C-alpha positions as a printed Julia matrix, in Angstrom:
807×3 Matrix{Float64}:
 198.03  160.08   -54.94
 196.21  162.67   -52.91
 195.94  162.39   -49.19
 192.32  162.16   -48.08
 192.74  163.43   -44.59
 194.96  165.71   -42.54
 196.35  164.6    -39.17
 194.51  166.31   -36.36
 195.81  169.86   -35.94
 194.65  171.9    -32.99
 193.68  175.31   -34.24
 192.2   177.92   -31.9
 189.66  180.26   -33.47
 191.04  183.79   -33.09
 189.3   186.96   -32.03
 189.9   190.04   -34.14
 193.16  191.74   -33.45
 194.8   194.97   -34.85
 195.91  194.35   -38.44
 199.49  195.21   -39.44
 200.04  195.37   -43.18
 203.73  194.69   -43.48
 206.22  192.55   -45.31
 209.04  191.3    -43.18
 211.0   190.06   -46.13
 213.89  192.48   -46.86
 214.1   191.74   -50.57
 210.44  192.69   -51.06
 210.95  195.78   -48.9
 213.85  196.85   -51.08
 211.97  196.15   -54.32
 208.99  198.15   -53.17
 211.18  201.08   -52.27
 213.29  200.96   -55.43
 213.19  204.15   -57.57
 215.38  205.54   -60.34
 218.82  205.93   -58.73
 220.59  208.14   -61.23
 222.09  205.46   -63.46
 221.16  205.8    -67.12
 221.62  204.02   -70.44
 221.43  206.14   -73.58
 219.73  204.36   -76.49
 219.82  205.32   -80.18
 217.53  203.45   -82.55
 217.6   200.61   -80.06
 215.48  197.68   -81.03
 214.09  195.31   -78.45
 212.09  192.29   -79.54
 210.12  189.88   -77.36
 207.96  187.34   -79.19
 205.39  189.39   -81.21
 206.4   192.7    -79.58
 208.82  195.06   -81.38
 210.13  198.19   -79.6
 212.23  200.98   -80.99
 213.72  203.37   -78.39
 215.52  206.69   -78.76
 216.22  208.29   -75.41
 217.35  207.28   -71.93
 216.59  204.37   -69.61
 216.59  205.61   -66.02
 217.39  202.48   -63.99
 215.75  201.52   -60.73
 218.05  200.91   -57.75
 219.38  197.29   -57.89
 218.02  194.65   -55.56
 219.89  191.38   -55.01
 222.45  192.65   -57.5
 219.82  192.93   -60.33
 218.04  195.85   -61.84
 214.32  194.99   -62.01
 213.09  197.91   -64.02
 213.57  201.27   -65.58
 211.81  204.47   -66.63
 212.2   205.39   -70.32
 212.06  209.02   -71.42
 212.52  209.9    -75.06
 210.89  208.88   -78.32
 209.67  205.33   -78.48
 207.32  203.11   -80.5
 206.0   199.62   -80.33
 204.33  197.19   -82.71
 202.38  194.09   -81.83
 201.97  191.66   -84.74
 199.48  189.01   -83.69
 200.58  185.39   -84.04
 197.19  184.09   -85.15
 194.21  185.25   -87.21
 192.02  184.8    -84.14
 194.12  187.28   -82.17
 194.38  189.66   -85.13
 190.56  189.67   -85.22
 190.42  190.23   -81.48
 192.69  193.23   -81.82
 190.57  194.61   -84.62
 187.43  194.3    -82.5
 189.0   195.92   -79.46
 190.6   198.73   -81.37
 187.48  199.48   -83.42
 189.42  199.1    -86.67
 188.15  196.09   -88.57
 191.0   196.37   -91.11
 193.75  196.34   -88.51
 196.63  193.93   -89.02
 198.86  195.03   -86.11
 198.89  197.51   -83.24
 201.38  200.34   -83.73
 201.76  203.28   -81.34
 204.28  205.88   -80.21
 205.09  207.15   -76.72
 207.45  209.63   -75.06
 207.8   207.81   -71.78
 207.23  204.33   -70.41
 207.89  202.13   -67.4
 209.56  198.74   -67.98
 209.43  196.08   -65.29
 211.48  192.88   -65.01
 215.14  192.28   -65.77
 214.71  191.41   -69.45
 214.95  194.83   -71.11
 217.62  196.3    -68.81
 219.86  193.18   -69.24
 219.55  193.42   -73.0
 220.14  197.24   -73.03
 223.29  196.86   -70.94
 224.81  194.95   -73.8
 224.37  198.07   -75.94
 226.01  200.37   -73.41
 227.1   200.29   -69.79
 225.04  202.32   -67.32
 226.38  205.8    -66.52
 226.12  207.0    -62.92
 224.51  210.31   -62.09
 221.9   212.01   -59.97
 218.27  210.91   -60.16
 216.32  212.73   -62.91
 213.27  214.54   -61.55
 211.18  213.74   -64.64
 212.04  210.04   -64.3
 211.23  210.11   -60.57
 207.91  211.8    -61.3
 207.05  209.24   -64.02
 207.88  206.35   -61.63
 205.79  207.87   -58.81
 202.86  208.29   -61.22
 203.2   204.67   -62.21
 203.21  203.5    -58.57
 200.17  205.53   -57.9
 198.41  203.93   -60.85
 199.53  200.44   -59.68
 197.98  201.02   -56.29
 194.9   203.02   -57.21
 193.95  201.88   -60.74
 195.48  198.5    -61.36
 195.01  197.15   -57.78
 197.7   194.63   -58.7
 201.03  194.21   -56.88
 203.47  193.62   -59.67
 206.27  193.63   -57.21
 205.16  190.14   -56.18
 206.0   188.92   -59.68
 209.31  190.78   -59.64
 210.14  189.16   -56.34
 209.38  185.74   -57.8
 211.81  186.43   -60.65
 214.57  187.31   -58.17
 214.01  184.68   -55.46
 212.5   181.79   -57.42
 215.23  182.23   -60.04
 212.65  182.51   -62.8
 213.47  183.3    -66.42
 213.44  187.05   -67.12
 210.02  188.74   -67.14
 209.11  191.71   -69.34
 206.32  194.14   -68.61
 206.07  197.41   -70.56
 203.69  200.0    -69.18
 203.06  202.37   -72.07
 200.82  205.47   -72.39
 200.41  205.53   -76.13
 199.38  208.43   -78.28
 196.8   206.48   -80.33
 195.6   203.68   -78.03
 194.72  203.68   -74.31
 197.27  202.91   -71.64
 198.39  199.32   -71.87
 200.63  196.73   -70.15
 202.58  194.65   -72.72
 203.63  191.44   -71.03
 205.9   188.55   -71.94
 206.22  186.09   -69.04
 207.7   182.6    -69.58
 205.44  181.17   -66.82
 202.36  182.65   -68.45
 201.42  186.31   -68.68
 198.48  185.95   -66.25
 201.09  185.29   -63.53
 201.55  189.06   -63.53
 197.97  189.05   -62.16
 196.65  192.06   -64.1
 193.71  189.86   -65.07
 192.02  186.8    -63.6
 192.25  185.1    -66.98
 193.24  181.47   -66.7
 195.24  181.41   -69.93
 196.91  177.99   -69.46
 200.38  179.45   -69.9
 199.91  181.94   -72.79
 203.09  183.93   -72.43
 202.31  187.17   -74.28
 199.51  189.49   -73.39
 198.32  193.06   -74.02
 196.09  194.33   -71.16
 194.47  197.75   -71.78
 193.48  199.86   -68.82
 190.49  202.04   -69.76
 187.04  202.73   -68.36
 185.23  201.51   -71.44
 187.79  199.84   -73.8
 189.82  198.1    -71.17
 190.47  194.33   -71.14
 192.74  191.68   -72.63
 193.26  192.8    -76.21
 195.8   190.08   -76.98
 196.79  186.78   -75.43
 198.67  183.89   -77.07
 201.49  181.47   -76.69
 204.87  182.31   -78.14
 204.64  182.58   -81.92
 207.38  179.94   -82.2
 205.34  177.48   -80.09
 202.24  178.09   -82.18
 204.19  177.43   -85.36
 205.88  174.27   -84.03
 202.86  172.95   -82.17
 205.07  172.38   -79.13
 205.06  174.41   -75.96
 206.5   174.48   -72.46
 204.12  173.92   -69.58
 205.32  174.85   -66.13
 204.17  172.92   -63.12
 202.27  175.01   -60.57
 204.37  176.39   -57.76
 202.23  174.49   -55.32
 199.73  171.67   -55.6
 197.28  171.7    -52.7
 196.25  168.38   -51.3
 194.11  169.35   -48.32
 192.63  172.44   -46.64
 191.61  172.54   -42.98
 189.65  175.7    -42.35
 188.64  176.74   -38.82
 186.33  179.75   -39.13
 184.45  181.87   -36.59
 181.5   183.97   -37.65
 180.11  186.82   -35.54
 177.54  189.06   -37.19
 178.93  189.65   -40.67
 182.53  189.23   -39.49
 184.69  186.2    -40.3
 187.94  185.23   -38.65
 189.73  182.0    -39.52
 192.87  179.94   -39.66
 193.55  177.77   -42.68
 196.14  174.97   -42.8
 196.97  173.98   -46.34
 198.92  170.83   -47.07
 200.65  171.03   -50.44
 203.38  169.63   -52.64
 205.95  172.08   -53.95
 205.77  172.01   -57.72
 209.08  173.79   -58.14
 211.98  175.04   -56.09
 210.07  177.96   -54.7
 210.59  180.75   -52.16
 207.83  183.21   -53.18
 204.37  181.66   -53.26
 201.4   183.87   -54.39
 198.22  183.29   -52.35
 194.7   183.95   -53.6
 192.64  185.55   -50.87
 190.17  188.4    -51.05
 191.51  191.78   -50.08
 188.61  191.98   -47.6
 190.45  189.52   -45.36
 193.59  190.73   -43.69
 196.31  188.2    -42.94
 197.72  188.63   -39.42
 199.97  185.59   -39.11
 201.71  183.04   -41.31
 203.91  180.01   -40.62
 204.91  176.79   -42.37
 206.31  173.33   -41.63
 207.29  170.15   -43.39
 204.15  167.97   -43.58
 203.84  165.54   -40.74
 201.78  164.53   -37.75
 203.58  166.87   -35.28
 204.55  169.92   -37.29
 207.1   172.4    -35.93
 205.85  175.73   -37.22
 208.3   178.37   -38.5
 207.17  181.95   -39.05
 207.06  182.95   -42.68
 207.03  186.49   -44.13
 203.87  187.51   -45.91
 202.92  190.26   -48.36
 199.58  192.05   -48.35
 199.32  195.79   -49.01
 196.29  197.92   -48.19
 193.06  196.34   -49.36
 191.95  199.36   -51.41
 195.29  199.51   -53.23
 197.42  196.59   -54.57
 196.64  193.88   -52.0
 197.82  190.73   -53.82
 199.0   188.34   -51.19
 202.06  186.09   -51.11
 204.29  184.3    -48.62
 208.1   184.36   -48.7
 209.72  181.33   -47.23
 213.0   181.77   -45.39
 214.7   179.27   -47.7
 213.79  177.6    -50.98
 211.28  174.74   -50.75
 212.26  171.6    -52.55
 210.24  170.52   -55.56
 208.25  167.35   -54.88
 208.3   167.69   -51.08
 205.18  168.08   -48.95
 204.63  171.07   -46.67
 201.98  172.74   -44.6
 201.19  176.45   -44.62
 199.08  178.04   -41.82
 197.53  181.44   -42.31
 195.34  183.42   -39.91
 193.12  186.18   -41.19
 189.96  188.17   -40.55
 187.57  190.64   -42.18
 184.04  191.98   -42.49
 183.16  191.87   -46.22
 182.93  188.14   -46.98
 179.41  188.12   -45.55
 176.65  190.62   -46.21
 173.64  190.81   -43.96
 170.62  190.46   -46.22
 168.04  190.79   -43.45
 166.03  188.5    -41.13
 168.56  185.75   -40.78
 169.82  185.82   -44.4
 173.42  186.38   -45.38
 174.96  186.67   -48.82
 178.42  185.21   -49.4
 180.09  187.9    -51.5
 183.6   186.47   -51.83
 182.84  182.89   -52.85
 186.01  181.88   -54.61
 188.68  183.32   -52.31
 187.06  183.52   -48.87
 189.91  181.27   -47.77
 193.6   181.48   -48.79
 194.35  179.07   -51.65
 196.81  178.39   -54.47
 194.17  177.81   -57.12
 190.52  176.94   -57.43
 188.75  174.95   -60.2
 192.05  173.84   -61.68
 193.68  172.54   -58.45
 191.72  169.91   -56.6
 192.01  169.1    -52.87
 190.1   167.55   -49.98
 188.54  169.85   -47.39
 187.56  169.96   -43.76
 185.55  173.04   -42.84
 184.9   173.82   -39.16
 182.58  176.75   -38.4
 181.76  178.3    -35.03
 178.64  180.54   -35.32
 175.87  181.9    -33.11
 173.6   179.06   -32.09
 170.59  180.23   -34.05
 172.39  180.12   -37.43
 173.27  177.2    -39.69
 176.09  176.46   -42.18
 175.48  174.57   -45.44
 178.86  173.52   -46.84
 180.4   171.38   -49.58
 180.76  167.65   -48.91
 179.02  166.0    -46.01
 178.15  167.38   -42.62
 179.9   165.21   -40.02
 179.17  167.28   -36.9
 176.56  169.82   -35.77
 176.45  170.56   -32.09
 175.65  173.39   -29.7
 178.01  174.66   -27.03
 176.49  177.4    -24.94
 175.48  180.18   -27.3
 177.56  178.8    -30.17
 176.95  176.21   -32.81
 179.87  174.15   -34.18
 179.39  172.58   -37.6
 181.97  170.47   -39.43
 181.78  169.63   -43.16
 184.15  167.31   -44.99
 184.84  166.64   -48.66
 186.82  163.43   -48.49
 187.52  163.13   -52.19
 189.27  165.99   -54.07
 187.06  168.85   -55.22
 187.76  172.07   -57.08
 186.65  174.69   -54.55
 185.04  175.03   -51.18
 181.93  177.05   -50.51
 179.24  177.5    -47.92
 175.95  179.3    -47.24
 175.07  180.83   -43.88
 171.88  181.94   -42.2
 168.64  180.65   -40.74
 167.35  177.73   -42.8
 164.46  175.39   -43.02
 165.49  172.1    -44.54
 163.47  169.8    -46.77
 165.03  166.42   -47.83
 164.01  163.86   -50.38
 165.76  160.69   -51.52
 165.13  160.02   -55.21
 165.21  156.32   -55.98
 165.46  156.88   -59.73
 168.72  158.86   -59.54
 170.02  157.4    -56.29
 170.54  160.93   -54.98
 169.39  162.72   -51.8
 168.35  166.33   -52.28
 168.38  168.82   -49.4
 166.66  172.12   -50.03
 167.3   174.94   -47.64
 165.03  177.93   -47.53
 164.93  180.84   -45.17
 161.93  180.89   -42.87
 162.19  184.65   -42.4
 161.72  187.53   -44.82
 164.97  188.87   -46.21
 165.23  192.5    -47.33
 164.81  191.72   -51.0
 161.5   189.85   -50.37
 160.3   192.68   -48.12
 160.92  195.12   -50.93
 159.23  192.92   -53.5
 156.19  192.38   -51.37
 155.95  196.09   -50.68
 155.94  196.76   -54.42
 153.46  193.96   -55.13
 151.12  195.28   -52.41
 151.32  198.81   -53.84
 150.7   197.56   -57.4
 147.75  195.44   -56.26
 146.17  198.31   -54.35
 146.53  200.57   -57.35
 144.79  197.98   -59.46
 142.09  197.28   -56.92
 143.25  193.75   -56.12
 144.2   191.95   -52.96
 147.98  191.88   -52.24
 147.75  188.55   -50.42
 147.22  186.72   -53.74
 150.62  187.65   -55.13
 152.77  187.93   -52.03
 156.13  186.18   -52.15
 156.52  183.53   -49.47
 159.99  182.05   -49.18
 158.58  178.8    -47.73
 157.08  178.01   -51.16
 160.46  178.04   -52.83
 161.56  174.54   -51.75
 159.21  172.45   -53.99
 160.29  174.21   -57.19
 163.99  173.86   -56.31
 163.53  170.2    -55.4
 161.84  169.47   -58.75
 164.68  171.2    -60.68
 167.27  169.17   -58.75
 165.58  165.81   -59.22
 164.82  166.34   -62.92
 168.31  167.51   -63.73
 170.1   164.69   -61.9
 167.86  162.07   -63.5
 168.6   163.55   -66.9
 172.31  163.83   -66.19
 172.54  160.23   -65.0
 170.84  159.1    -68.22
 173.01  161.15   -70.59
 176.35  161.56   -68.75
 176.52  158.85   -66.08
 176.16  159.1    -62.3
 177.94  161.58   -60.06
 180.41  160.48   -57.43
 178.51  162.39   -54.75
 174.96  161.11   -53.96
 173.87  164.31   -52.24
 173.09  167.78   -53.58
 172.16  170.71   -51.4
 170.19  173.57   -52.98
 170.09  176.82   -51.0
 168.25  180.07   -51.63
 170.35  183.2    -51.5
 169.5   186.83   -51.7
 171.26  187.82   -54.89
 168.47  188.54   -57.32
 169.65  187.26   -60.7
 172.73  185.32   -59.72
 172.84  181.53   -59.44
 176.01  179.5    -58.88
 177.09  175.95   -58.35
 179.76  174.61   -55.95
 180.55  170.89   -55.52
 177.39  169.37   -53.95
 176.12  172.9    -53.2
 173.92  175.07   -55.42
 172.96  178.72   -54.86
 169.58  179.61   -56.36
 168.49  183.24   -56.95
 165.1   184.39   -55.67
 163.96  185.41   -59.14
 163.97  181.76   -60.16
 161.04  181.07   -57.85
 158.63  183.8    -58.87
 155.44  182.77   -60.57
 154.06  184.3    -63.75
 151.69  186.71   -61.97
 154.47  188.15   -59.87
 156.88  188.36   -62.85
 154.22  190.25   -64.78
 153.6   192.66   -61.87
 157.31  193.32   -61.54
 157.82  193.73   -65.25
 160.08  190.66   -65.43
 158.44  188.74   -68.22
 161.65  189.04   -70.23
 163.36  186.95   -67.59
 161.13  183.92   -68.17
 163.73  181.86   -70.04
 166.37  182.51   -67.33
 163.88  181.63   -64.59
 162.79  178.46   -66.35
 166.34  177.19   -66.97
 168.58  178.51   -64.16
 167.88  175.6    -61.84
 168.76  172.93   -64.35
 171.75  174.9    -65.52
 173.26  175.28   -62.06
 172.65  171.7    -60.98
 174.23  170.56   -64.29
 177.5   172.1    -63.19
 177.9   169.2    -60.85
 179.02  167.4    -64.02
 180.29  170.28   -66.05
 182.65  172.49   -64.11
 183.03  170.27   -61.01
 183.27  166.61   -62.06
 184.92  167.69   -65.32
 186.9   170.91   -65.14
 188.17  173.16   -67.89
 191.82  173.75   -68.65
 191.72  177.36   -69.74
 189.33  180.25   -70.4
 189.28  179.05   -74.05
 187.61  175.81   -72.91
 185.02  177.42   -70.65
 182.25  176.38   -72.96
 182.76  172.84   -71.69
 181.4   174.1    -68.4
 178.87  176.8    -69.34
 177.83  175.55   -72.72
 177.48  171.97   -71.57
 175.43  173.07   -68.55
 173.17  175.12   -70.85
 172.8   172.11   -73.15
 171.75  170.03   -70.13
 169.11  172.59   -69.31
 167.76  172.13   -72.84
 167.63  168.36   -72.41
 165.87  168.75   -69.07
 163.36  170.91   -70.9
 162.81  168.08   -73.33
 162.4   165.48   -70.57
 159.82  167.6    -68.78
 158.09  169.31   -71.74
 158.66  167.05   -74.72
 160.29  167.65   -78.1
 158.25  170.79   -78.86
 159.69  172.51   -75.76
 163.18  171.29   -76.73
 162.78  172.69   -80.2
 161.58  176.01   -78.76
 164.65  176.09   -76.46
 166.96  176.0    -79.48
 164.96  178.5    -81.49
 165.4   180.96   -78.65
 169.11  180.1    -78.41
 169.43  180.68   -82.14
 167.87  184.13   -81.9
 170.18  184.93   -78.96
 173.29  183.91   -80.94
 172.31  185.93   -84.03
 171.11  188.99   -82.09
 172.76  192.38   -82.01
 171.92  194.01   -78.68
 170.73  197.61   -78.79
 173.89  199.12   -77.33
 176.34  196.88   -79.25
 178.21  197.91   -82.36
 178.67  194.28   -83.5
 176.37  191.28   -83.35
 176.88  188.44   -80.94
 177.95  186.1    -83.75
 180.57  188.58   -84.95
 182.03  189.17   -81.5
 184.32  186.16   -81.93
 184.46  182.38   -81.73
 183.6   180.25   -78.72
 187.32  179.7    -78.1
 187.81  183.35   -77.08
 185.9   182.68   -73.89
 185.43  185.63   -71.5
 187.35  187.88   -73.88
 184.27  187.96   -76.11
 182.88  190.57   -73.71
 184.28  193.84   -75.15
 183.1   197.42   -75.31
 181.79  196.58   -78.79
 179.34  194.01   -77.28
 179.63  193.41   -73.5
 176.98  190.62   -73.53
 178.56  188.5    -76.26
 180.23  186.12   -73.78
 176.93  184.81   -72.51
 175.44  184.5    -75.99
 178.4   182.66   -77.47
 179.9   180.62   -74.67
 176.54  179.65   -73.12
 174.11  179.56   -76.03
 176.37  178.74   -78.95
 178.42  176.4    -76.81
 175.21  174.54   -75.96
 174.17  174.59   -79.6
 177.4   172.91   -80.68
 176.66  169.97   -78.38
 173.04  169.89   -79.65
 174.31  169.72   -83.23
 176.49  166.75   -82.38
 173.52  165.06   -80.71
 171.3   165.57   -83.69
 173.92  164.49   -86.15
 174.48  161.26   -84.15
 170.78  160.58   -83.6
 169.22  157.87   -85.67
 165.67  156.58   -85.87
 166.57  153.02   -84.73
 168.99  153.65   -81.83
 167.98  157.14   -80.83
 170.64  158.84   -78.63
 172.66  155.73   -77.88
 175.84  156.87   -79.69
 175.68  160.36   -78.25
 175.03  159.09   -74.72
 178.02  156.73   -75.01
 180.22  159.66   -76.13
 179.11  161.88   -73.24
 179.52  159.17   -70.61
 182.94  158.36   -71.95
 183.98  162.01   -71.75
 182.48  162.51   -68.25
 184.19  159.43   -66.84
 187.53  159.86   -68.6
 187.94  163.42   -67.31
 186.27  163.02   -63.9
 188.48  164.75   -61.43
 190.56  166.25   -64.25
 190.56  169.38   -66.39
 189.63  168.95   -70.04
 190.4   171.0    -73.14
 188.38  171.43   -76.29
 190.92  169.09   -78.0
 190.31  166.48   -75.3
 186.59  166.62   -76.02
 187.19  166.51   -79.78
 189.28  163.31   -79.31
 186.42  161.61   -77.41
 183.92  162.84   -80.02
 186.06  161.36   -82.85
 186.07  158.06   -81.03
 182.25  157.87   -81.02
 181.38  159.86   -84.14
 178.76  158.21   -86.38
 179.14  157.93   -90.1
 177.18  161.12   -90.7
 180.01  163.13   -89.18
 182.8   161.44   -91.16
 183.3   164.0    -93.93
 187.03  163.41   -94.14
 188.88  160.11   -94.63
 191.15  160.59   -91.63
 188.24  160.11   -89.21
 188.89  163.49   -87.59
 186.36  166.16   -86.7
 188.67  169.06   -87.38
 186.15  170.35   -89.96
 183.38  170.54   -87.36
 185.36  172.07   -84.49
 187.16  174.55   -86.83
 183.79  175.85   -87.97
 181.78  175.86   -84.82
 184.23  176.34   -81.89
 187.05  178.23   -83.56
 185.12  179.98   -86.24
 182.38  182.54   -86.54
 180.58  181.71   -89.77
 176.89  180.73   -89.5
 175.27  179.48   -92.68
 172.08  180.65   -94.21
 170.12  177.61   -95.36
 167.14  177.5    -97.75
 165.26  174.71   -99.47
 162.71  174.11  -102.18
 161.42  170.59  -101.91
 158.45  169.03  -103.69
 157.22  165.53  -104.0
 155.06  163.34  -106.27
 153.4   160.04  -105.65
 155.17  157.27  -107.57
 152.66  154.63  -106.46
 153.05  151.57  -104.23
 153.99  153.7   -101.23
 156.9   155.4   -102.99
 157.34  159.11  -103.41
 159.73  161.08  -105.58
 161.35  164.1   -103.85
 162.81  166.86  -106.05
 164.09  170.35  -105.49
 167.25  171.97  -104.11
 169.0   173.05  -100.94
 171.12  176.18  -100.77
 173.85  177.29   -98.36
 175.19  180.84   -98.38
 177.1   183.46   -96.31
 179.97  181.11   -95.38
 183.6   180.51   -96.35
 184.48  178.43   -99.38
 185.42  175.34   -97.3
 182.54  175.53   -94.8
 180.82  172.12   -94.64
 177.36  171.46   -93.35
 175.5   168.2    -92.96
 171.91  169.32   -93.72
 169.19  166.98   -92.43
 166.08  166.34   -94.5
 162.82  165.52   -92.71
 159.51  164.16   -93.9
 156.31  165.43   -92.2
 153.24  163.19   -91.98
 151.3   165.85   -90.11
 152.11  169.17   -88.46
 153.97  167.86   -85.42
 154.8   164.39   -86.71
 158.0   164.09   -88.64
 161.01  161.79   -89.03
 164.55  162.28   -90.3
 164.83  160.91   -93.79
 168.54  161.5    -94.52
 171.08  164.28   -95.05
 172.92  166.19   -97.69
 176.43  167.6    -97.35
 176.96  171.16   -98.62
 180.44  172.8    -98.89
 180.8   176.52   -99.33
 178.22  178.81  -100.94
 176.36  176.38  -103.16
 173.01  175.0   -104.26
 172.64  171.23  -104.62
 169.8   169.54  -106.45
 167.7   166.93  -104.67
 166.2   164.04  -106.66
 165.45  160.79  -104.74
 162.69  158.25  -104.49
 161.74  156.93  -101.06
 159.35  154.34   -99.64
 157.11  155.71   -96.88
 154.51  154.05   -94.55
 151.94  156.7    -95.4
 151.43  159.77   -97.54
 153.63  162.69   -96.48
 152.46  166.28   -95.97
 155.78  167.91   -96.88
 159.52  167.6    -96.85
 161.76  170.16   -95.04
 165.22  170.71   -93.7
 166.48  171.33   -90.17
 163.23  170.54   -88.46
 164.84  170.02   -85.04
 167.25  172.97   -85.28
 169.86  170.32   -86.11
 172.17  172.97   -87.59
 172.67  176.51   -86.3
 171.57  178.58   -89.26
 170.27  182.0    -90.2
């Protein structure tokens, strides 16, 4: 059970002091200084296998100087090759997309030198031959120095933190091969038992996928491969490691002067393992100046603790190194003091943009690790803080303002907005929620620039600029309406939120909206009217502008109340929020607007952007998450995870809808999912299990009651059917009509199943669902049925409500 409050800790806000980037831990210092020491192992046709990676080496391993009695890496010089055989068809396809070779079955490359990190390869090679002492080889030293320069200047990732974890945390051996291949761009080939993203070459939340290929390249770079061990995939069983630390509470005491932030954070946490090295997520823009820890308690005795943080423009990954191993299951407190200038950006006239929203404070995980928060800000008196949770204090002391915000139930991340604000509040009886909208009474730089452009355009066209001038005070009503409409809709479809207050704040980033628990950032572009959009040439942004408010407020359910387990499940956040925006469009604009929403989504999913070499639909399945964004189609992530993810939920809704009970079954399913996983992280499989529990008969295409067929096609697959129909009718008399014709499905796999809805129209915009027909594979099915109708129909058609995503 989480602790809801931290005993009072006196923390003095610190002034800025000279920053010393240093690691007092001797093991880290030795690791960082380790270079080839002259010991070598000669390898002849040596084979090294790790999961799906196969290396063949002919040459010499030049070993790094040992640390703590272990050799944590080597430089290889000679003739080498590697092969990566993907463990799944999904990952084979991802490799094919990234490599540009659609026929590719495995990645094969040769190299004449490489850097290997971790103890795994060296320990295995020592069994083939004992190291031979000698003098350091200049070529090996040069290769190592080049790698270290790349680690600092290109990768910006401190891999020595992971090597230190292996040594001091007594982890299983890690393997990282840094290879400059002859055919493919430079790549890191990683096998890490704790999960390859622990190497921190990528922010990917893989959920423990142990094997990864990360390519470093200006255009083709990214995660080319990521998967669990092949053996785990085949057995369906895998090892899941507990996090090194599970945060319970954060107390953050921050001082803001100008655009500078200095702070001390006290984190109360439970050790999830026997741990000495604990990585810390904090932006490189904030320099740690002091660290200490203590067993959790009311009167902690603080002990200094070594910390790691290299230069911010190099490989600044942070970590603390405890003087002795922490005991798994025990509670501790970690206190870190830090300062920097780049978390806040002055946007003009009392506006500030928060540029480091997810790691402006030191943490051990956001969005997947939940904790309670107390945020204490000391700022100039004229500025305000809008934070997560509830404001419990706001007082003035001399020239300073002290504001305290508390989140007393666990949330996923802490955020704030800062500046001069005008507040408008409204309590909505229908939703039981209070909405606070904060707008800036001044004129930030972006608005000044817009108004200057509008005035120039109006003068050129002979009109008065005052008619189209942007006034930030007018932003509040629009934001308030978005908030109220979305929460009312969400309560109806998903159930009420735990928090009964939502703050919506304007912020100066033009096209970027974001949602934190109880706190929503809205971009200025969302508040521009049609005249201004037309003058600025932004008519193409209409759909974004119309829907961004509902989408961001919807994250209070999807992303915050219900979290996502891995990047493969991100559609449960972004797709569900986009679906919610569609339902809000229906509630405010009726079924025609809802239908138009899905027609636009369909076009987006099927589109091939001008600069792309593959279409959005061919970029991969929803389950590939952020990895859909490749050099072949950088925008595919938005189109598939947002639009197609939303469309999947819409298809379930329409399949479960019936003329008698409407959305009852679908709403029960969504409320069950939202309440079952409130305060938890959910996977796609978790959602499928809830969907199977509530699925109506129209979705039961298999006798086992499972929805594997649906999720395999739409979440894990890329096929999109082409549907066509030829339907006629004749009057049989006595209010009965005979419907004849056929429905065709094409451009799908042999086992692709679709439940095609059939509608009857009584006039242009008046229609009702008549029934459905199941099509499997590429086929044409005849239709011959007689139905009783209340009045004469105009026509019969399929898919009238975009029930099925189709070409």
